[in-house]
C-alpha positions in Angstrom: -4.3 7.7 -13.0 -2.5 10.8 -11.9 0.5 10.2 -9.4 2.1 12.6 -7.1 5.7 13.1 -6.2 6.5 12.1 -2.8 9.9 12.6 -1.0 11.8 9.4 -1.1 12.2 7.5 2.3 15.5 6.6 3.8 16.6 3.1 4.6 16.4 4.0 8.2 13.0 5.4 7.7 11.8 2.2 6.2 13.4 0.1 8.8 11.8 1.9 11.6 8.5 1.6 9.8 8.8 -2.3 9.3 9.8 -2.5 13.2 6.7 -0.7 14.2 4.6 -2.9 12.0 6.4 -6.0 13.6 5.9 -4.6 17.2 2.1 -4.1 16.3 1.9 -7.6 15.5 2.5 -7.7 11.6 5.5 -9.8 11.5 5.8 -10.3 7.5 5.8 -6.8 6.3 8.1 -5.6 3.3 8.5 -1.6 3.0 9.5 -0.6 -0.5 9.8 2.8 -2.3 6.8 3.8 -4.5 8.9 3.5 -7.6 9.9 0.2 -6.9 6.3 -0.7 -6.3 5.3 0.8 -9.9 8.0 -1.7 -11.3 7.0 -4.9 -9.3 3.1 -4.4 -8.7 0.3 -4.9 -11.4 -1.9 -1.9 -12.0 -4.9 -3.5 -10.3 -2.8 -4.1 -6.9 -1.4 -0.3 -7.4 -4.9 0.7 -7.6 -5.9 -1.4 -4.5 -3.1 0.4 -2.4 -3.9 3.9 -3.9 -7.6 3.4 -2.6 -6.4 2.2 0.9 -3.6 5.1 1.1 -6.5 7.7 0.1 -8.8 6.4 2.9 -11.9 5.8 0.7 -12.6 2.3 2.3 -12.7 1.1 5.6 -12.7 -2.6 5.0 -11.7 -5.4 2.2 -15.5 -5.8 1.8 -15.8 -1.9 1.2 -12.8 -2.2 -1.1 -13.8 -4.6 -3.5 -16.9 -2.8 -4.9 -15.0 0.4 -5.0 -12.9 -0.9 -7.8 -15.6 -3.1 -9.5 -14.7 -6.5 -7.9 -17.1 -8.9 -6.2 -16.1 -10.9 -3.3 -16.9 -14.7 -3.3 
């Protein structure tokens, strides 16, 4: 899986993003750097995030088959 270099976000940028998410009703949001995510997330979870970021899916039901997973 190829990765692209993205500019690092500042602490202020991450705080603004978390605040905007909270104001939109997502109260339990953690915003981390992509490098940190690579260290703490499994390959499968990173793949899920990549698929969502790329806009290839419109729902969780659409996401599952795109990575070869069946929902129960």
